[in-house]
N, C-alpha and C positions, 0 to 999 in steps of 0.2 A: 304775590309779592307787595309787602303794605311799608309806607313810609318814605317812598322816592320824594326827594326834595331838589327844587333848584336846576331842572336839568340845563345843560348844555350840550351843544354839540359835541362829536366823538373828536378826541385830540383837543380837549377842551385846556386851558393854559394850567399848569399845576404850581404857581408859585412857592406854595409851601414846601414841596418837597426839592426843589431846585434850590432853596435858599439852605438847606440842611442836608277772497273766497277760494280756495284749492278745488279743482278736480281730482276723486281718487284716480291714482295712478301717474298724478303729476307731485312735483314736490311741492312741500308747504311754501308757503309766502314767510318772509321774514320781516320784522318790523325793523326801522332804523335804530340804531343805536345811539344813546343818548347818554350824557354823564351828568351828574350835578358837580359844583364846584366842589372843592377839597376845602375845607377847614383845618385840616390836620388833625382832627379826630378819629382814633383807630375805627374802622370799621370792618367787624370779623364777616358780615354777610352782606354778599353785593350779587346782583343780577348778572347773569353773563348773556342769555338771549330770550326773547320773547317770539315765538312763532305761532301768529294766529291762524288758526285752522277751524273751517267750513266745509261741510260735507253735504250732498243733497243728492241722495243715490241709494240704490240697494236697499230701498223700501224703511230709510231713514233719513233724518236730519240732524245734524251735530252742528253745534258753534260753541267755540273755546279757544283753548291756547295751549301750549306746550311752553312751559316757563321754564328755562333753564337757571340756576342760580347756584353761587357758592357760597356752602353755608360756613364757610371758616376752616373746615378740615377737607371736603368734598363736593366734585361738581354734580348738583343734584338736577333731577327732571321731574316736572309733575304736571299731567293733561288734566284740566279742568274745563267744563263745560255744562251745556244742557242737550240732552240727546230724546228724540220721540221717533215713533215708529210712523211711518205714512199711513198705514192702514191697521185698523182695530184688530185685524187678525194676525199680526204680527208684531215680534220681539226684536229688540235691535240692542248689538253689542257691539264694543269698539275693543280691539285690543292689540295690545302695544308690546314690542320688544325692544328691549335698550341692549344697546353694545358697549362696551367699558374701556377703559384706558388699556388693560391689557390684551384686549382684542378678543374676549369670550364676549358670551351674550348670554340673556335669559334661558334656561333648559327650555321653558314654555312661556308662551305670551301670559301678559297681565293683563286679567280681564277685569271688566266694570261691573261683574256681578254684583248682585242679581240682576240679570239682563231684564230691563223694564220693557212691558208690554203695552200695546195700545198707542195712543196718539197724546196721551196725556206727557207731556216733559219732566224728564227726569235728572239727577245731577251725576255728573261723570269725575272721578277723581282715582286717577292712577298715577302712583309715585316709583321713582325708584328707588332702591334699597340705601339707607342713611350711611352706608359704610363702601361705597362703590363710587367710583368716577366714571361719570356718564360722557360720552364723546358722540354718539348718535342713536338713531332711535327709528325703528320701523312700524307701521301700524294699517291694521286693516280693519274693516266691519264684516259683523256676521249678522244675519237677518235669520229668524227662526219662525215658525208658525204656532200660532197659540191651539190649534184644533185638529189639524193633521201636520204628519211629517212635512218639514220644509226647511231647508237650510241655505244660504246663498252668501259666498265670500266675495267680497269687493277685491280688485288689486289691491298690490301692497304699495304704499307711497312710505318714502324716507325722509328725514330729517336730520338735520346737523348739529352738533354744538359750535355756534358761530354761523358765516353764511358764506357758501360757495361764490366765487373760488377763492377767496381769500381762507376757506377751511375745507379740509377733505373728510372732517369726520372721524381721524386718527391723532394718535399722538406727536404723529410728522409735523401736521398742519391743524390748528384749530382756529387761528387768527393770523392776520398780518397786514400792518398797518405802515404808512410812510412817515417818517421823522426826518426833521432837519434842524438847523440853528445856522444864522447868520446874525452878521451885525458890524459895524465900522471897525476896524482895527482888531478883529478876532477871526479866526478861520471859518470857512463856508463848510458846513457838514451836510451830507445829504446820504440817507439811509432807508433801512425799513428794519421794522419788529414784529419778529415772526414769535407766534405763540405756540406751544406744543405740551406736552406733560411727558411725564416719567412712566414708562410701562410698568415697572415693579410696583410702584406706588401711587401713582396717579396725580403726584404732585404738578402743579402747573409751571411751565417755565417760560422764558422768553430769550431770543438772541438778538442782539442788536448787530447789525452790519451795515457798512457804507464806506465812504471816501471823505477825506477830508482836504478841502484847498486851502494853504497856509498863504498863498499870495499877499492878503490883507493884513497878514501880521508885520508890525512894523519892526525895522530892523532893533535889534537888541532885546527882541523878546521871543519868548517861547509859546509856540500855538498850542491848544488841546482840547479836549472835548470831556466834560463831567457826563456821568451815567447814574443816574439815581434808580434804584429799584424799591418801589414799594409792595409788602406782602401783606395777607390777609390776616397774619397776626398783628398788623399795625406796626410792625418794624420796617425800616429801610436799610439797603445797604448801597454804598457809593465806590465807582469805579474812576479813575481818571486816567486818561488814555492823550499819549499826545502822538498817534499812530506807529503804523509799522514801517516797513522797507518801501519808500517812495516809489510809483511807477508814473512812467511819462505818460502825460496827455496831451494829446493836440487837436486842436478846433482851430476853428477860423480867429481866434485871439493871439493862436501861437501855441509852442510848445511849453508847456509846464509839469511840475510834479503833482502828482495827489497822492495822500497817504491811506492804505486800507486802515478800516477802523473794526473791532469788533469787541463785544463783552457780552456775558451770559449773567443771567440770573443765579440764585443760590439754589440749588436741585430739590436740597432738603427743604425749602419751604413752597408755598403758593404763591407766586406772583399775580398782583391783581395791575399793576402799570408800571411804564417805565418811562422815563424824562430824560431829554439830552440838553445839554447848552455848550457851546463853544467857547472859548475863552482865551486869552494871551496873558502871559506872565513875564514883568521884565525881568531880565536878567541881572545878576548880582545885586538886588536891591530889596530891600523890605516890603516892597510897596505890593501890594494885594494884585489879585490878576484883576483882569477888565473882562467883565461876561457880557455874552450878547443880548439882547433884549429879548423880554418873553415873548413868545407867538405862538400862533395857534397851531402849529405844527410840530412842536416840540415835545410833547406827551400823549403817550397811547396806551390805551386802555386794553384790558382783556376784557370786553362785551361792558357792563354796567354795573354800577353797585347803587345801595341804597342805604338810607339810615334813618331813625325815626328819633 
């Protein structure tokens, strides 16, 4: 994917939104997730995951990556790299099977045919279909002979959209991040953002859940939480919640009430991020709400995205 700009660490501040070598048989290594800062520009395509894959065995050497992107409509996967046989009388192949949001998978593996023979490197490019949403993939290598019958298969390796254990490669769980918000005079919120997808149409979703402690809210004010969802089409939606039925919490500071909070994105759209920010609102006045300061913990992204 091209055009990655200005990367910062995952859970970077989202001010604009808030104001409005593996071995075959082992799981593939995952690159750390990073995100560029948001400038308010709608971004229809973004990177979700990037798994470097290196293979040296079964008479072949491969170096490349499985890149997972959201193209604005679907979660797509693309394996690219170079492969070569380690012996002149061998041909090398990589076969990939994608699993999709509805739980189905490719009827037959996708191949890098024609399979290159000999020790000269050749390019590999295997993509998922453009009308399906990928949640995980499996792959193995196949070596054949050039002059005599020979075929050898490696063990199968599996990769996920997202990184285990925050992802299990199903619509139940594709990513999970902690989110929080706190400040003087506003509630303290601590929770998590859990990303998944809709099995019927593949739309990516996120559910925010956690608890709010309102002890810091001054008398005469009401405390709440603003939750902002950002979608692949460039739109946003906002939910404000003051918390549900309080529950007693007891620790060494004493007994007090915490309020369960939950919010979910629009399942008819593909979500790409969620932001939370606690606030207090003076009662009976026209005075605007007091918001928690921006912090590095209040925005969560579904993977990464890029723009040019």
